[in-house]
N, C-alpha and C positions, 0 to 999 in steps of 0.2 A: 504494500500500500504506500502511495506517495502522498506526503502531506501537502504537496503543491496542488493536488486535486481536490482538497477539502478546504472549504471556506470556514474560518473560525470567526464568528461575530462576537463582539464584546461592546456593550453599551458604555462600559467604564474605561475603555482603552486597553492597553496591554503593558505588561511589565515583565522584566527578566526575573528569574527566581531569587537572585540575590545581587547586591551591589558590592563592589570592591574598588578601592582606589587603584590608580594605574601602578602605584608602587607595589601593591600586593601581587598583581598578576596571578590570580587564582588559576591553578593548573588542573587538568584532568589527570587524576591519579590512577584511574582504571577505566579503560574504554568499553565500548559496547561490543557484544559478540564474543567470539572465541578469545579467551584470555588465559593467562597464567596466574593462578591464585598467588597473591603476594605472601601468604603465610605458609601454604602447603607445597607450592610449586606445581600443583596439578593443573591440567588444562580443563577449562569449564566454559560454559556459555554464560556470559554476563548479560542480564536482561536490562541493565541500565548503564548509567555513567556515574562514576564517582569523582567528585570535585574535592580538591584540597581546600575546602571552605570551612575554616575553623571558627566556631562561635560567631556566625554571622546571622543577622535577621533574614528570614525567608519570607517571600512575598507570594501572594496569589498572582497568577499570570493574566487573568482576564475575569470577566463576570462569570461566576459559577457557583458551585456548592461543595461543601465538605461531604464526602461520601465514605470516609473511613478514618478512624483514629484508633491506634492500638499499639501492640507490641508483638513482634514475632522473633523467632530464633535467628533469622538471617539479617533482618534490617533493624532489629531492636525497636526503639520508639519510631513510629511513623505517622504521617498524616497524608490522606489521599484527597485530592480535589478533582472535580469533574467540570470540564468546560465543553459544552456541546457533546460531541462524540468522543472527546479525549478525556482520559483519566491520567492524572499525574501523581506519582508517589514520591514523597520526600522521606527518605529513610535515614536512620542514625541521627535523628533530631534530639537535641537535649531537652526540648520542651515544645509541646503543641499548645497553641493558645485557643483553639476553637474545638467545638464538638460536632458530632455527626448531625448533618442536616442544616448546618448554618450556612447562609449565603455569603459569598465573598465577592470582592471587586478588585480590579487590577491595582496593585500597589499596597493592598491591605496586608499587614504583617500577620502571618498565620502560625509561625513557628520560629525556632532558632536552631541552627545547626550545632552538632556536637563537634567531635574531632574532625569529621569530614561529612560530606553530603552525598548520599546515594539518590540519584535522580532517575526516575523510570517513567516511561510514557506508553500508553496503549490506546488503541482506537477500536472500539467495538470488539474488545477481547484480543485483538492482535497487537503484539508487542512491536513498538517502533524504535528506530534509532533516535534517542533523545536529542542528538545534535541536529538532526534534520528538523525536528519539531522546534527547537530553540531558534534555528535559522528562520523559520517561518514567523515566530513571535518577534524576533529582532527586525525582520523585514516589515512587519506591521507597524512596529514602533517607528522605524525609520520613515515609513510613508506618512504617518501622522505628523512627525516632526518636520518633514519637508513641507507639509501644509501649515506649519506653525502651531501645531497642537501637540502638547505633551501627552504621552501615552499612559498617564496615571490618573487616578480618580480625584475628584474634588473632595477636599477634606471639610468636615463640618464639626461643630461642637458636640454632636450627638453620635459620633462614630462608635463609641464604646457601647452604646445601647442599640446598635444597628438591628440586631435580630428581633428584640422586643418591639422596637419601633416599627419594623416591617410588619409584624403580626398585628400590631395595633392599627396600622393603616389599612391592612387588608380587611379588617373588621369594620372600621369606622370612617375611612376616608370618603366613601360614597355618601354617607350620612352627613358628614361635615360639609361637603360640597353642595349637597342639596339644601342644607340649612342656610348656607350663604346665599344660594340662589333665591330662596323663599324669604330671605330677610329675617330668619329666626336667629341667626347669629351674624353679627357685624364685626369684622376684625377691627381692632383698635385703630383710631385715626393715626396714631404715631407710627403704626406699621406701614400704612399707605404712604405717609410722608417719608419714611425711611426708604421705601422702594423708589419713590420719586427722586430722592437725593442720590441714591446709588446709581440709577440709570442716567440722571443728568450729569453727574460727575464722570461716569464712564463714557458718555458721549463726548464730553469736553476732552477726555484723554484719548479719544479715538480708539476705544476698545473694540467697537463694532465693525464688522465687515472687513477685517484685515485678511480674511480668507474667503474663498467662494462659499456662500451659504449652501448647506445641504440639509437633508431631513434630520440628521443627527446633530447638526450644528446650525440652526436656522439664523442665528445672529452673526455667523461668520467670525466667531471668537478665535483668537489665537491663544498661545500660552500666557500672554500678558493679561488676558481676561479671566484667568483662573480665580483671582481674588474676588472678582465680580460674581462668578458662579457660586463661590463659597458663601459670600455674604447673603446672596438671594436665598440659597438653600437654608441657611441658618434662620432667616426671617420666616420663611414658609413653614419650616418644621416647628419653629417656636410658636407660630400662630396656631398650628394644628394642636400642639400640646396645650396651648392656652384654652382652646375650645374644649378639649377633653377635660381640663380641670374645671372650667366654668359650668359646662353643660352636663358632664357625666361623672364629676368628682373622681376622675381616673388620672393616675400619674405613672411615670416610669417607676418600676420596682426598686431601682437603685437610689431613688431620691429619699432622703430622710425627711423627718417632720418639718425641719426648718426650711428645707428647699420647697416642700409642698406649700407651706404657709406663705412664703414670700414670692413664689414663682410669678404669679399674675402681676403683682405690683412691680416686680423687677424687670418686666418686659420693657426694654429701652430701645430707641432707634440705634441702628448700627452705623457707625461713622466709617468713611472710606479711609 
């Protein structure tokens, strides 16, 4: 199977599995396919690639889901993520930060490597050469950067509560939108003013239409516009949580009593 024949779509962009400075020059310590075992000297088929990536943060490569977390005799601690038809296994991790079923986006830290990283890729059950897969990911990143768009996700103040927030939105977002439409809930005036200020200042700084607009990027934002996207996301998520607090007395489970008590009154315009 050739990865060039398969299109990997990702609403959040793309990211390589780890970052390292040029001085580190992380090397492949054991390649894919028929190899000589470094401990026993025996020939064997290696289903992945081992990188000399010691104690590095490991990232999700695209928009996907965690489909496995555990321990086995070969790869010790591992985490498996699924992106479309592709499953990616990170083995010999010192710690996995997510659990089964959690959604991931490109650039989200999901684990940390141990002494090295075992990186394995399969597509519909067929094992692939991970280097070909990474070449495809890198090509997607390069294409986005050539368009002026960084291949990483927009950061928000609510990323730590991403899974719970997603479940909350799946249940309540249609109700929230309908209540706005019918006038049953009116977002605070300061939120509208904040949005106006953000877009006015962004227009002054020529954030818009630096690239050719498309369905996924209708404003033609480049990497310079990432702060704009983050601030708008924070405002919209904050208003949804404001609605949940006012209309349904519902809060994120990570919030303590003080946060719950002060959240609505603490909603302030976001400055550029």
